[in-house]
C-alpha positions as CSV (number, residue, x, y, z in Angstrom):
1,X,4.3,-2.4,10.5
2,X,6.8,-3.4,7.9
3,X,5.9,-4.2,4.3
4,X,7.9,-6.4,2.0
5,X,7.8,-6.7,-1.7
6,X,7.3,-10.1,-3.5
7,X,10.9,-9.9,-4.5
8,X,12.0,-9.5,-0.8
9,X,9.9,-12.5,0.2
10,X,11.4,-14.6,-2.5
11,X,14.9,-13.6,-1.4
12,X,14.1,-14.5,2.3
13,X,12.8,-17.9,1.3
14,X,15.8,-18.6,-1.0
15,X,18.2,-17.6,1.7
16,X,16.4,-19.8,4.2
17,X,16.0,-16.9,6.6
18,X,12.2,-16.8,6.6
19,X,11.7,-19.8,8.9
20,X,15.2,-21.4,8.9
21,X,14.3,-23.9,6.2
22,X,15.5,-23.6,2.6
23,X,12.6,-23.6,0.2
24,X,12.2,-24.7,-3.4
25,X,11.0,-22.0,-5.9
26,X,7.6,-23.7,-6.2
27,X,7.1,-23.5,-2.4
28,X,7.8,-19.8,-2.5
29,X,5.3,-19.2,-5.3
30,X,2.7,-21.3,-3.6
31,X,3.2,-19.4,-0.3
32,X,2.9,-16.1,-2.0
33,X,-0.4,-17.2,-3.6
34,X,-1.8,-18.1,-0.2
35,X,-1.5,-14.6,1.1
36,X,-3.7,-11.7,0.1
37,X,-1.8,-8.7,-1.2
38,X,-2.3,-5.2,0.0
39,X,-4.0,-3.4,-2.9
40,X,-3.0,0.3,-3.1
41,X,-5.5,2.8,-4.3
42,X,-4.9,4.6,-7.6
43,X,-4.8,8.5,-7.7
44,X,-8.3,8.3,-9.2
45,X,-9.6,6.2,-6.3
46,X,-8.0,8.6,-3.8
47,X,-9.6,11.6,-5.5
48,X,-13.0,9.8,-5.6
49,X,-12.8,8.9,-1.9
50,X,-11.8,12.4,-0.8
51,X,-14.6,13.8,-2.9
52,X,-17.1,11.4,-1.3
53,X,-15.9,12.3,2.2
54,X,-15.4,16.0,2.0
55,X,-16.0,17.5,-1.4
56,X,-19.6,16.8,-2.4
57,X,-21.2,18.8,0.4
58,X,-18.5,21.4,0.7
59,X,-20.3,24.2,2.6
60,X,-17.3,26.0,4.1
61,X,-13.6,26.6,3.7
62,X,-13.0,24.0,6.4
63,X,-14.6,21.3,4.2
64,X,-12.4,22.3,1.2
65,X,-9.3,22.2,3.4
66,X,-10.3,18.7,4.8
67,X,-10.8,17.5,1.2
68,X,-7.4,18.7,0.2
69,X,-5.7,17.4,3.3
70,X,-7.2,14.0,2.9
71,X,-6.1,13.8,-0.7
72,X,-2.5,15.0,0.1
73,X,-2.2,12.7,3.1
74,X,-3.4,9.6,1.2
75,X,-1.0,10.4,-1.7
76,X,1.9,10.9,0.8
77,X,1.2,7.5,2.5
78,X,1.0,5.8,-0.9
79,X,4.3,7.4,-2.0
80,X,6.0,6.2,1.3
81,X,4.7,2.6,0.8
82,X,6.0,2.6,-2.7
83,X,9.5,3.6,-1.5
84,X,9.5,7.3,-2.4
85,X,11.5,9.9,-0.5
86,X,12.8,7.7,2.3
């Protein structure tokens, strides 16, 4: 799967490469509004979710390790999506 920023979409439309038809700026804005954006979780949301999944009932070292691994993995994916450390 590939993700594109709003700026990339605008460029594709302006260059006429999205569907082979040059678009007006208003068409581009309207098309962007018609699609749901992917909302990325905040660090706080990642921490809350990892706590809900693994941290609240931590009974063993394995639970703690899963909690930390989930949190690290989610932050790593978030970083990649945002363009970090390509």
